[in-house]
C-alpha positions as CSV (number, residue, x, y, z in Angstrom):
1,L,170.7,6.3,123.2
2,K,169.8,8.8,125.4
3,S,166.1,8.1,124.9
4,G,166.2,4.6,126.6
5,P,165.4,1.3,125.5
6,I,165.4,0.2,121.9
7,S,164.3,-3.1,120.0
8,T,167.0,-5.6,118.6
9,N,167.3,-9.4,117.8
10,S,170.5,-9.6,119.6
11,R,173.1,-7.9,121.8
12,I,174.8,-5.1,120.2
13,T,177.9,-3.3,121.7
14,I,178.7,0.3,120.5
15,C,182.1,1.9,121.3
16,D,181.8,5.6,122.1
17,K,183.6,8.0,119.7
18,V,184.4,10.7,122.2
19,V,185.8,8.6,125.1
20,T,188.1,5.4,124.4
21,G,186.8,2.6,126.5
22,L,183.2,3.7,127.0
23,R,180.6,1.1,125.5
24,A,177.2,0.8,125.4
25,V,175.6,-2.8,125.7
26,V,172.2,-3.0,124.1
27,S,170.5,-6.2,125.3
28,K,168.1,-8.1,123.5
29,S,165.4,-6.6,125.9
30,G,166.5,-3.2,124.7
31,N,167.9,-2.0,128.0
32,I,170.8,-0.1,127.6
33,A,174.1,-0.6,129.8
34,L,176.9,1.7,130.1
35,S,180.3,0.3,130.6
36,A,183.9,1.6,130.9
37,C,187.0,-0.8,129.8
38,Y,190.4,0.2,131.1
39,N,194.1,-1.5,130.7
40,F,195.4,-2.7,134.1
41,N,198.2,-5.0,134.9
42,E,198.2,-6.2,131.2
43,S,194.3,-7.0,131.5
44,R,191.5,-5.2,130.4
45,P,188.8,-5.2,133.1
46,M,185.5,-3.7,132.3
47,T,183.1,-2.0,134.9
48,K,179.4,-1.5,134.6
49,L,178.5,2.2,135.2
50,G,174.8,2.6,135.0
51,E,172.3,2.1,132.6
52,I,170.2,4.6,130.1
53,G,166.4,4.4,130.1
54,V,165.6,4.1,133.5
55,T,164.3,6.6,136.1
56,E,166.6,9.2,137.8
57,R,165.8,7.7,141.0
58,D,166.9,4.2,140.1
59,Y,170.5,3.7,141.5
60,E,171.8,2.3,137.9
61,Y,170.6,5.6,136.3
62,M,173.5,7.1,134.3
63,T,173.8,9.7,131.6
64,I,176.2,9.4,128.7
65,D,178.1,12.7,129.8
66,D,178.6,11.3,133.4
67,A,179.6,7.8,132.1
68,R,182.2,9.8,129.8
69,Q,183.6,11.7,132.7
70,L,183.7,8.3,134.9
71,T,185.4,6.5,132.3
72,K,188.1,9.1,131.9
73,I,188.4,9.3,135.8
74,I,188.9,5.3,135.8
75,H,191.5,5.3,133.0
76,S,193.5,8.1,135.3
77,L,193.2,5.9,138.3
78,A,194.4,2.9,136.6
79,D,197.4,4.7,135.3
80,K,198.0,5.4,139.0
81,G,197.9,1.6,139.5
82,I,194.3,1.7,141.1
83,S,191.6,-0.8,139.7
84,I,188.2,0.4,140.4
85,E,187.0,-3.2,139.7
86,E,189.2,-4.3,142.7
87,E,187.9,-1.4,144.7
88,I,184.4,-2.1,144.1
89,A,184.9,-5.7,144.8
90,K,186.7,-4.8,148.2
91,I,183.4,-2.5,149.0
92,R,180.9,-5.4,148.1
93,Q,183.1,-7.7,150.5
94,K,182.9,-5.2,153.5
95,L,179.3,-4.5,152.6
96,L,178.7,-8.5,153.1
97,R,180.7,-8.8,156.2
98,D,178.7,-5.7,157.8
99,V,175.6,-7.5,156.8
100,L,176.8,-10.9,158.4
101,E,177.6,-9.3,161.6
102,K,174.5,-7.1,162.2
103,G,172.0,-9.7,160.8
104,S,168.7,-8.7,160.2
105,N,169.3,-5.3,162.2
106,W,171.4,-4.2,159.5
107,K,169.9,-1.0,157.5
108,P,171.0,0.4,154.4
109,G,173.5,3.1,155.0
110,D,174.9,1.1,157.9
111,L,178.3,0.4,156.2
112,T,180.8,1.1,159.1
């Protein structure tokens, strides 16, 4: 998985044997997405962490080691009653409100 896209006829999910909840999803196109699953309020949300095989400059770039560490942190936060998926949704809504407020004058990094 560390080398990047691989060829497959169907979508494949691979569970990490080192960190519970970390999954690699290999799409038909060969892209590899890393996701963290965690228990929260009797549900099992899944958060996309990034991708393997994209360049380091790509905003979705993620290493397996970083994904393992993030998954552990996400589990710890969930144990404290914090859902990373809910927090991501809040940040997304704040960003969209900011874009709406500033209109075409908005620039990346402007989030207030």
